[in-house]
Each structure stands twice: as C-alpha cells, then as structure tokens.
RODO-2510 file (C-alpha; in nm, 4 decimals, decimal comma):
residues 230
     n   res          X          Y          Z
     1     m    -2,7157     1,3280     1,9003
     2     l    -2,5653     1,4278     1,5498
     3     k    -2,1819     1,3452     1,7478
     4     f    -2,3327     1,0130     1,8578
     5     i    -2,4176     0,9686     1,4602
     6     r    -2,1104     1,0458     1,3798
     7     e    -1,8825     0,8427     1,5915
     8     r    -2,1255     0,5552     1,5225
     9     y    -2,1014     0,5931     1,1510
    10     l    -1,7084     0,6452     1,1491
    11     d    -1,6526     0,3658     1,4287
    12     l    -1,8925     0,1458     1,2313
    13     l    -1,7238     0,1894     0,8879
    14     a    -1,3812     0,2179     1,0441
    15     s    -1,4439    -0,1422     1,1815
    16     i    -1,6046    -0,2260     0,8209
    17     y    -1,2390    -0,1619     0,6450
    18     i    -1,0466    -0,2874     0,9420
    19     y    -1,2126    -0,6245     0,8869
    20     n    -1,1229    -0,5831     0,4530
    21     e    -0,8404    -0,5040     0,4629
    22     h    -0,7433    -0,7630     0,7253
    23     r    -0,9166    -1,0679     0,4658
    24     g    -0,7707    -0,8767     0,1844
    25     y    -0,4276    -0,9807     0,2517
    26     t    -0,4174    -1,2910     0,4296
    27     a    -0,6391    -1,4225     0,1461
    28     i    -0,3377    -1,2841    -0,0998
    29     d    -0,1746    -1,4804     0,0420
    30     r    -0,2938    -1,7935    -0,0768
    31     v    -0,3127    -1,6092    -0,4372
    32     l     0,0400    -1,6007    -0,4239
    33     e     0,0695    -1,9835    -0,3054
    34     a    -0,1113    -1,9702    -0,6500
    35     i     0,0997    -1,7289    -0,8456
    36     v     0,4122    -1,9294    -0,7531
    37     a     0,3377    -2,2670    -0,8172
    38     r     0,1466    -2,2105    -1,1676
    39     s     0,4680    -1,8844    -1,2566
    40     p     0,7461    -1,9487    -1,0372
    41     d     0,9988    -1,7745    -1,3248
    42     d     0,7290    -1,4173    -1,3309
    43     t     0,8785    -1,2584    -1,1136
    44     a     0,7190    -0,9521    -1,2365
    45     l     0,3860    -1,0767    -1,1178
    46     i     0,4792    -1,2164    -0,7934
    47     e     0,6886    -0,9048    -0,6723
    48     a     0,3764    -0,6862    -0,7636
    49     v     0,1044    -0,9109    -0,5733
    50     e     0,3801    -0,9003    -0,2874
    51     q     0,3316    -0,5357    -0,3196
    52     h    -0,0154    -0,5529    -0,2777
    53     r    -0,0422    -0,7749    -0,0646
    54     a     0,2280    -0,5402     0,1451
    55     d     0,0142    -0,2477     0,1149
    56     e    -0,3892    -0,4011     0,2575
    57     r    -0,1273    -0,5357     0,5332
    58     k    -0,0035    -0,1975     0,5929
    59     h    -0,3598    -0,0806     0,5616
    60     y    -0,4888    -0,3286     0,8191
    61     v    -0,2523    -0,1662     1,0651
    62     m    -0,3680     0,1907     1,0085
    63     f    -0,7086     0,0786     1,0956
    64     r    -0,5427    -0,0844     1,3838
    65     r    -0,3679     0,2126     1,5084
    66     w    -0,7082     0,4663     1,4511
    67     f    -0,8673     0,2485     1,7041
    68     e    -0,5699     0,2689     1,9679
    69     l    -0,5538     0,5778     1,9433
    70     r    -0,9228     0,6123     1,9935
    71     g    -0,8580     0,3359     2,3225
    72     t    -1,0943     0,0872     2,1740
    73     m    -1,1573    -0,2202     1,9929
    74     p    -1,3208    -0,2703     1,6520
    75     l    -1,6682    -0,3157     1,6347
    76     s    -1,7208    -0,7467     1,6105
    77     v    -1,8662    -0,7056     1,1752
    78     d    -1,8066    -1,0597     0,9656
    79     r    -1,7475    -1,1709     0,6291
    80     t    -2,1529    -1,0825     0,5429
    81     c    -1,9469    -0,7149     0,5330
    82     g    -1,6370    -0,8165     0,3137
    83     h    -1,6514    -0,7481    -0,0259
    84     i    -1,4428    -1,0117    -0,1592
    85     d    -1,6095    -1,2513     0,0627
    86     r    -1,9428    -1,1712    -0,1122
    87     f    -1,7877    -1,2111    -0,4261
    88     v    -1,5592    -1,4646    -0,4100
    89     e    -1,9319    -1,7093    -0,2813
    90     i    -2,0766    -1,5839    -0,5633
    91     m    -1,8525    -1,6491    -0,8467
    92     f    -1,6458    -1,9648    -0,6482
    93     a    -2,0197    -2,1457    -0,4997
    94     k    -1,7700    -2,1255    -0,1621
    95     r    -1,6668    -1,9346     0,1080
    96     i    -1,3186    -1,7817     0,0871
    97     d    -1,1473    -2,0244     0,3341
    98     e    -1,3188    -2,2998     0,1921
    99     l    -1,1997    -2,2382    -0,1265
   100     d    -0,9586    -2,5050    -0,3097
   101     t    -0,5865    -2,3836    -0,3777
   102     q    -0,4881    -2,6741    -0,5936
   103     m    -0,7732    -2,6453    -0,7593
   104     v    -0,6606    -2,2407    -0,8616
   105     i    -0,3325    -2,3381    -0,9243
   106     d    -0,3865    -2,6414    -1,1661
   107     s    -0,7296    -2,4931    -1,3425
   108     d    -0,6915    -2,1295    -1,5577
   109     t    -1,0423    -2,0911    -1,5572
   110     s    -1,0521    -2,0074    -1,1847
   111     f    -0,7148    -1,8683    -1,1688
   112     e    -0,8706    -1,6429    -1,4561
   113     k    -1,1897    -1,5698    -1,2572
   114     l    -1,0448    -1,5081    -0,9355
   115     c    -0,7736    -1,2568    -1,1493
   116     r    -1,1306    -1,0523    -1,2595
   117     v    -1,3098    -1,0920    -0,8719
   118     i    -0,9696    -0,9343    -0,6824
   119     s    -0,9585    -0,6687    -0,9970
   120     l    -1,3103    -0,5224    -0,9584
   121     t    -1,3066    -0,5258    -0,5433
   122     e    -1,0283    -0,2922    -0,5942
   123     k    -1,1804    -0,1085    -0,8344
   124     r    -1,5386    -0,0574    -0,6501
   125     g    -1,2881     0,0418    -0,3572
   126     f    -1,0545     0,2516    -0,5123
   127     k    -1,4273     0,4881    -0,5652
   128     q    -1,6024     0,4083    -0,2160
   129     v    -1,2253     0,6183    -0,1007
   130     e    -1,2820     0,9113    -0,3075
   131     i    -1,6399     0,9524    -0,2391
   132     l    -1,5519     0,8982     0,1729
   133     l    -1,2315     1,1621     0,1420
   134     d    -1,5442     1,3802     0,0016
   135     h    -1,8375     1,2818     0,3741
   136     p    -1,8453     1,5359     0,5044
   137     l    -1,8558     1,2941     0,8050
   138     v    -1,5253     1,1603     0,7496
   139     r    -1,3716     1,5423     0,6617
   140     n    -1,3864     1,6375     1,0215
   141     d    -1,1221     1,2895     1,1383
   142     k    -0,7844     1,4200     1,0387
   143     v    -0,6768     1,1145     1,1053
   144     l    -0,9526     0,8806     0,9007
   145     v    -0,8653     1,1006     0,6356
   146     k    -0,5062     1,0967     0,5748
   147     i    -0,5568     0,6672     0,5837
   148     f    -0,8195     0,7178     0,2917
   149     k    -0,5673     0,9265     0,1032
   150     i    -0,2825     0,6970     0,1148
   151     i    -0,5125     0,4024     0,0650
   152     h    -0,5944     0,6138    -0,2414
   153     a    -0,2435     0,6488    -0,3603
   154     d    -0,1923     0,2052    -0,3012
   155     e    -0,4622     0,1666    -0,4829
   156     p    -0,4612     0,2120    -0,8747
   157     s    -0,1730    -0,0513    -0,8601
   158     h    -0,3461    -0,3292    -0,6647
   159     w    -0,5310    -0,4269    -0,9321
   160     a    -0,2927    -0,3852    -1,2503
   161     p    -0,1055    -0,7012    -1,2327
   162     y    -0,4348    -0,9072    -1,2483
   163     d    -0,5180    -0,7030    -1,5303
   164     a    -0,1857    -0,7736    -1,6808
   165     w    -0,2179    -1,0877    -1,5974
   166     l    -0,5601    -1,1597    -1,7995
   167     q    -0,4485    -0,9354    -2,0804
   168     q    -0,1014    -1,1302    -2,1323
   169     n    -0,2439    -1,4462    -2,1369
   170     g    -0,5646    -1,3158    -2,3831
   171     k    -0,8339    -1,3450    -2,1443
   172     r    -1,1350    -1,1457    -2,1534
   173     e    -1,1980    -0,8967    -1,9756
   174     p    -1,5489    -0,8999    -1,7031
   175     k    -1,8787    -0,8796    -1,8711
   176     w    -2,1607    -0,6766    -1,7815
   177     w    -2,3431    -0,9787    -1,5451
   178     e    -1,9546    -0,9623    -1,3223
   179     y    -2,0017    -0,5810    -1,2937
   180     a    -2,3778    -0,6130    -1,2042
   181     i    -2,2731    -0,9114    -0,8987
   182     d    -1,9899    -0,6243    -0,8046
   183     r    -2,2515    -0,3344    -0,7771
   184     f    -2,4935    -0,5658    -0,5653
   185     i    -2,2872    -0,5994    -0,3512
   186     h    -2,1735    -0,3183    -0,2841
   187     s    -2,5388    -0,1352    -0,2577
   188     e    -2,6770    -0,4600    -0,0088
   189     l    -2,3490    -0,3071     0,2137
   190     l    -2,4308     0,0063     0,1883
   191     f    -2,8268    -0,0214     0,1995
   192     l    -2,9040    -0,2467     0,3525
   193     k    -2,6610    -0,4332     0,6504
   194     l    -2,4830    -0,0835     0,7052
   195     p    -2,8417     0,0885     0,7990
   196     l    -2,8880    -0,3186     1,0393
   197     l    -2,5317    -0,2708     1,1471
   198     f    -2,5974     0,0882     1,2355
   199     v    -2,9294     0,0728     1,4294
   200     n    -2,8140    -0,2427     1,5746
   201     p    -2,7316    -0,2279     1,9803
   202     w    -2,6486    -0,5694     2,0319
   203     l    -2,3328    -0,5098     1,7940
   204     k    -2,0736    -0,5851     2,0493
   205     r    -1,7541    -0,5510     1,9774
   206     r    -1,3854    -0,7661     1,9272
   207     a    -1,2012    -0,9124     2,2017
   208     d    -0,9174    -0,9469     2,0029
   209     w    -0,7148    -0,8027     1,7323
   210     p    -0,8283    -0,9846     1,3294
   211     d    -0,4636    -1,0211     1,3091
   212     a    -0,3864    -1,1863     1,6676
   213     s    -0,3973    -1,5722     1,4833
   214     d    -0,1265    -1,3844     1,2269
   215     p     0,2187    -1,5998     1,4153
   216     a     0,4432    -1,3462     1,2419
   217     e     0,2602    -1,0550     1,2819
   218     a     0,0641    -0,9944     1,5509
   219     g     0,0947    -0,7185     1,7484
   220     a     0,2696    -0,4855     1,4488
   221     s     0,0311    -0,1645     1,5399
   222     s     0,3676     0,0985     1,4489
   223     f     0,2435     0,3641     1,2256
   224     d     0,1985     0,7311     1,2199
   225     l    -0,0700     0,8293     1,1474
   226     s     0,0361     1,2229     1,2867
   227     v    -0,1610     1,5310     1,1160
   228     p    -0,0219     1,8852     1,1679
   229     a    -0,1664     2,0955     1,4239
   230     e    -0,4032     2,3861     1,3005
***
C-alpha cells in the first residue's frame, strides 16, 4: 500500500510539473513577443527572459525524461492544475490562450500586471521546490531529487527580470490581495485538486507529449539524469 501511495503521488506530482513547465515556456514566447515589440532596444531584458524561457523548456525536458525512464506517459492534467493559468484567469478574467498579446504590447498597465503575475508565480515555485526537496516521498527518488535541485538553482533568476522592469519603470510591488490570490491558487491545488486527482480512478494518461504540437522542438527529450551509484 505504501509503495502504491508513493508511486501515485510522484506520478501525479511529475504530471502537474510537466504540464506547468510546458505551459511556462509556451506562455513566455508571447511575453517575449510583447517585450520585443515594446522595448526592442532593451537587450538585457530580452536576454534574461529568453534565458527564463530556455530554463522552462529544460525543466520540461527533464520531467519528460523522468517519465521516459519509467516507461510511462504523464497523467492527463489540464489548466486547472496550472498556477500561471489560474493566476492569469483571475487577474485578466480570461485564459492565457485568450489573452490579447497586442493589448499587453499597447498597455503599460497590462504589461505591469503580467510582470507581477509571473514574478509571484516563480517565487511560489521556488518555495514549493524547497518543500519538495525535503519531502520523504520525493527524497527516495534520486532522479526526481536531481531535477528539483536543478530547478532550485535556476529559479531565482526567473523572477529577477520582471521585478527589475517594475522597479526601473517606477511600478508598484504586489499588494496584499495579489499575494492572497497566489496563496489561494496554491492552496486550492494542494488541498483540493491534488487529493481529488489522487483518488480519481478514471484519471487517464496522455496519449502524446505536451510538446507534440511544438514543431521546432517536438521529440527533444535528451537530458542526462543519471545519478551516482551508492
């Protein structure tokens, strides 16, 4: 029974992460489009966000490799398990895929709001990885621990460019209610959605990888996740 619980938990955890990492780098593509249109000469910001995008893609590939090593596909979770999805839906009253990129380009207010959403999401992710690295069910999986250690090292640079843009342009920091939304989304996933998915016997596995529709990158799953033998 303990083995089943552990395997089910890790399976679900990695499925949620692979969804979020894929959603992360595909959403950043639209953020980059907006930044290049708004500030084509701000090479420092563009390069920092490009690195963020590259890291999100790398993290996705690591989780894909974790599943490949297990010989299975991720469980089929959707946007309801996506932190950035839920944050954007609440803050902009529309889904990420419905967000008007031109509006973000034209509106300083919309771009400012998006920067705060991304920054808070990345900081939440960093805190969660720290918790998971100390989680007894995670610690027994050396490959997963390696993945989370890499994410933990990468994460601080991810919110930095958005915070820097807000500061350099005299924009405000997040207010208490934005922090409250962040906590609500995290709690909703942790205490409601995750337990319901855990006990759902009808939860199916994906038939394809999330990046199957990414023409330039589909199938790229090479990543060394070997760990030293004890």
